[in-house]
C-alpha positions as CSV (number, residue, x, y, z in Angstrom):
1,M,55.9,89.5,124.8
2,P,53.9,86.9,126.8
3,D,55.5,85.2,129.8
4,L,56.9,81.7,129.2
5,V,55.3,78.9,131.2
6,L,57.0,75.5,131.1
7,V,54.5,72.6,131.4
8,V,56.0,69.3,132.5
9,E,53.6,66.6,131.8
10,D,53.9,63.0,130.5
11,D,50.2,62.6,129.5
12,P,49.7,64.3,126.1
13,A,46.0,64.8,126.8
14,N,46.7,66.6,130.0
15,A,49.5,68.6,128.4
16,V,47.2,69.8,125.6
17,L,44.5,70.8,128.1
18,V,46.9,72.8,130.3
19,E,48.5,74.4,127.3
20,A,45.0,75.4,125.9
21,I,44.1,76.9,129.3
22,L,47.3,78.9,129.6
23,T,47.3,80.2,126.0
24,S,43.6,81.0,125.6
25,V,42.6,82.1,129.1
26,G,46.0,83.3,130.3
27,R,47.7,84.4,127.1
28,F,51.0,82.8,128.0
29,E,53.6,81.3,125.8
30,V,53.8,77.6,126.6
31,V,56.5,75.0,126.1
32,W,55.6,71.4,127.0
33,S,57.9,68.5,127.6
34,D,58.4,65.4,129.7
35,D,62.1,65.1,129.0
36,G,63.9,66.0,132.2
37,D,67.2,67.0,130.5
38,E,65.4,69.2,128.1
39,I,63.4,70.9,131.0
40,L,66.6,71.7,132.9
41,R,68.2,73.0,129.7
42,I,65.2,75.3,129.0
43,V,65.3,76.6,132.6
44,R,69.0,77.4,132.2
45,E,68.7,79.0,128.7
46,R,65.3,80.7,128.5
47,P,63.5,83.3,130.6
48,V,60.9,80.9,132.1
49,A,58.3,82.7,134.2
50,A,56.8,79.7,135.8
51,V,56.7,75.9,135.7
52,L,53.6,73.7,136.0
53,M,54.9,70.3,137.1
54,D,53.1,66.9,137.0
55,V,54.1,65.0,140.1
56,S,53.7,61.5,138.7
57,L,56.0,61.5,135.7
58,G,56.3,57.9,134.5
59,H,59.1,58.1,131.9
60,T,60.9,61.3,132.6
61,R,64.7,60.9,132.7
62,V,67.6,63.2,133.8
63,G,71.0,61.9,132.8
64,G,69.6,58.4,132.3
65,D,67.8,58.2,135.7
66,T,64.0,58.0,135.9
67,I,62.7,60.7,138.2
68,D,59.3,62.0,139.2
69,G,58.1,65.6,139.4
70,V,59.1,66.1,143.0
71,E,62.7,65.2,142.2
72,L,62.7,67.2,139.0
73,T,61.4,70.2,141.0
74,R,64.4,69.8,143.4
75,R,66.8,69.7,140.5
76,I,65.2,72.9,139.1
77,R,65.7,74.5,142.5
78,D,69.4,73.5,142.4
79,L,69.9,75.7,139.3
80,P,70.7,79.4,139.8
81,E,67.9,80.2,137.4
82,G,65.4,78.0,139.3
83,L,66.0,79.2,142.8
84,N,63.1,81.8,142.7
85,L,61.2,80.3,139.7
86,P,57.6,79.7,140.6
87,V,56.8,75.9,140.4
88,V,53.2,74.7,140.7
89,L,52.6,71.0,141.2
90,L,49.8,69.4,139.2
91,T,48.7,66.1,140.7
92,A,45.9,63.6,141.1
93,H,47.2,63.0,144.7
94,A,44.5,64.9,146.5
95,M,44.2,63.0,149.8
96,K,44.4,64.7,153.1
97,G,48.1,65.6,153.8
98,D,49.2,65.2,150.2
99,R,49.4,68.9,149.5
100,E,51.6,69.6,152.5
101,R,53.8,66.5,152.0
102,L,54.4,67.3,148.3
103,L,55.0,71.0,148.7
104,F,57.5,70.3,151.5
105,S,59.4,67.5,149.7
106,S,59.6,69.3,146.4
107,S,60.1,73.0,147.5
108,A,57.4,73.9,145.0
109,N,55.4,77.1,145.5
110,D,51.9,75.7,145.1
111,Y,49.7,72.7,144.3
112,V,46.7,72.2,142.1
113,A,44.7,68.9,142.2
114,K,43.7,67.3,138.9
115,P,41.4,67.3,137.1
116,I,41.6,71.0,136.7
117,T,38.0,72.3,137.1
118,D,38.7,76.0,137.5
119,Q,40.5,77.3,134.5
120,K,40.4,80.9,135.4
121,G,41.6,80.0,138.9
122,L,44.6,78.2,137.5
123,V,45.5,81.1,135.4
124,S,45.1,83.5,138.3
125,L,47.3,81.4,140.5
126,V,50.0,81.3,137.9
127,E,49.8,85.1,137.3
128,R,50.0,85.7,141.1
129,H,53.1,83.6,141.4
130,I,54.8,85.2,138.4
131,R,54.0,88.7,139.8
132,A,55.5,87.7,143.2
133,A,58.6,86.3,141.6
134,K,59.1,89.5,139.6
135,V,58.9,91.6,142.8
136,V,61.5,89.3,144.5
137,K,63.8,89.5,141.5
138,E,63.5,93.3,141.4
139,E,64.2,93.6,145.1
140,L,67.3,91.2,144.8
141,E,68.6,93.3,141.9
142,T,68.1,96.5,143.8
143,R,69.9,95.1,146.8
144,S,72.7,93.8,144.6
145,R,73.1,97.3,143.0
146,R,73.1,98.9,146.4
147,G,75.8,96.5,147.6
148,D,77.9,97.2,144.6
149,A,77.6,100.9,145.2
150,D,78.6,100.5,148.8
151,S,81.8,98.7,147.9
């Protein structure tokens, strides 16, 4: 079963492009949405392996409030299921200092500038973050089992 990648994008053309890259080059299952409430529900209810998050969401709402990708990433991080979930920001903000500022303010794992020119590189980046997250999850589960056995 392929890993599920959640694409958060408010531009349908960009969403279709990212989905095509992830499904053809990467063989991922992809769900695309720009509805913040739906995104948080998916993260809570489905085994999401990674999130690709557009930074400049124009119409995304959570609970009636309009939010951008930085704030939505923070809200994903506030969920137990989102704490160790890899989030990669997708953005046209590619000026000096933007990468560091956006990663710090959002708690995202990585950053890719648009337009996406290296399709294989994007897939490799996502795969690398998913592998790392699985290692962390296994380690946490092992530690939890050891802690339960020590009790």
